[in-house]
C-alpha positions, 0 to 999 in steps of 0.5 A, a space after each residue: 464507526 467501527 473500524 478494525 486496522 489490520 497491520 500497524 505499520 507507516 500507512 495502518 498507523 496512520 491513517 488509524 490515527 486520524 480516524 480515533 483522532 475525528 472520533 471514530 472507534 479504532 481497533 488495531 490488529 497487530 504483533 511484538 513491540 508494535 502491539 504492546 506501545 499501542 495499549 500501554 503508550 498509545 501513538 504518537 504521529 508526527 505530520 506535515 499538515 498536524 502532529 498528534 497524540 492519542 493514549 493507549 489505543 485498544 489493540 490486540 493481537 486476536 480479532 475475536 477481541 474485537 469483534 463484528 466491524 463496519 470496516 477492515 482496512 488491511 494495512 499489512 505487507 503484501 506477502 502477509 494478505 492471505 494470511 491476514 484474510 484467514 484472520 478477520 472472519 470474527 471481524 464480519 458482520 453482514 455489511 462489512 467492508 474489507 479495504 486493501 491498502 497495497 502497493 500491488 494489484 494483486 491483493 483484492 484477489 487474494 482476499 476474494 479468494 479467501 473470503 468470497 466477492 461479499 467483503 472486498 472492496 478495492 483500495 488504494 492508499 497514497 500517503 508517504 508515511 514510516 514508522 520510527 518506533 513502536 507507537 510513533 509514524 511518520 508523515 513527510 509530504 507528499 499526497 494524503 488520500 484514499 480511495 475505495 469503491 467496490 469491485 465492479 464500481 457500483 455506489 453502495 451505502 458501505 463505500 459512502 459511509 466509510 467515505 465520510 468516515 475519511 472526511 471528517 478526518 481530514 484524509 483526502 478521498 478518490 472516487 475513481 470511475 473504476 477502482 482497478 484501473 486506479 489501482 493500476 495507475 498507483 503501481 505504475 508511479 509506485 513501482 517503475 520508481 522503486 524498482 530504479 531506485 532499489 538498484 541505483 541506490 539514489 533518491 528520485 531526485 537524482 533517478 529522473 534528473 540523469 537521461 539514462 536513469 531517467 529513460 528507465 523510468 519511463 521504459 518501466 512504466 511503458 511495460 507497466 502499462 502494457 501489462 496493465 492492456 494485455 489483462 483488460 485495464 484500460 490505463 489512458 494513453 497520457 498516464 506515462 507522461 502523465 506520472 512521469 511529470 508528477 514525478 518530477 512534483 517529489 520531493 527530491 529525497 524521496 524513496 519508496 518502501 521496496 527500497 528501503 526495505 531493500 537497504 536496510 537488508 529487510 524482506 521487502 515486496 519485491 515478488 509483488 512490485 517488480 516480480 509481479 510487471 514479469 509475471 503479469 506479463 509473462 501471463 499475458 504475453 508481454 516482455 517486460 524487459 527491465 523489470 525483468 533485469 532489476 528483478 533478478 537483479 534484486 533477488 538475491 538481495 531479497 533471497 538473504 532477507 529471507 534468510 534463504 541465502 547467505 553471502 557477505 
């Protein structure tokens, strides 16, 4: 398959590298130092499931140089989705699918607003990977899989082909019966952990072990479920208990990307994680006091990172 990866950060670089290693024709849309590294040195993968070193890759900052592809993987940060959607038109053919791999719950709808419903799938990425340096991605354990499906969950040839490509690359593929439920299930996992971790500045092993912060995690998950139900997403009754049980299996030093970005003073996905729970809850008439407190507590740091507020 011809596959374009828009955004060559931790997720995009890792999935793209594995697909290229398996023989798929992969092109990266990237910028800056990462673009230069992909073009000149290639891509180094460090992973608990096996390292890889790939030579110089087909990479560009202009999607028109790539042309039509079978699939576009959108792996940019959540605030860049709309911009990415506007840029991908030269890569779309009559059967191209566009798969968002963001951690929020609104990316597919943002893509539909720009591209129309035809090309867009729902997508979920489960991988703990990040850039160590330009051209160097590290994957450190935990689940590694992807799920994608038509937004109405009907079977399609293009979904089947992309699933087969991921499996050839040794990547896990999940086939949830309801892709929007799968997207919200991941949201219920990542947002509470990232939110509580960001305010405590502690890894997940601490947040889950201290009774007070564990209760905050649980309450935050309950708020996400309540918002989902109010918006017509039928999350299971036991989803909070199952998610907490999964959290208990994670490496104790783990942190979410939101937490790492905030700690480093970088712009983060706060508005698309914690802020989205507050906003979507307010729209649905569902109170979200834990997320509201966390969002307001972290907002000054986010505004400083984006150059909209200055303080020491």
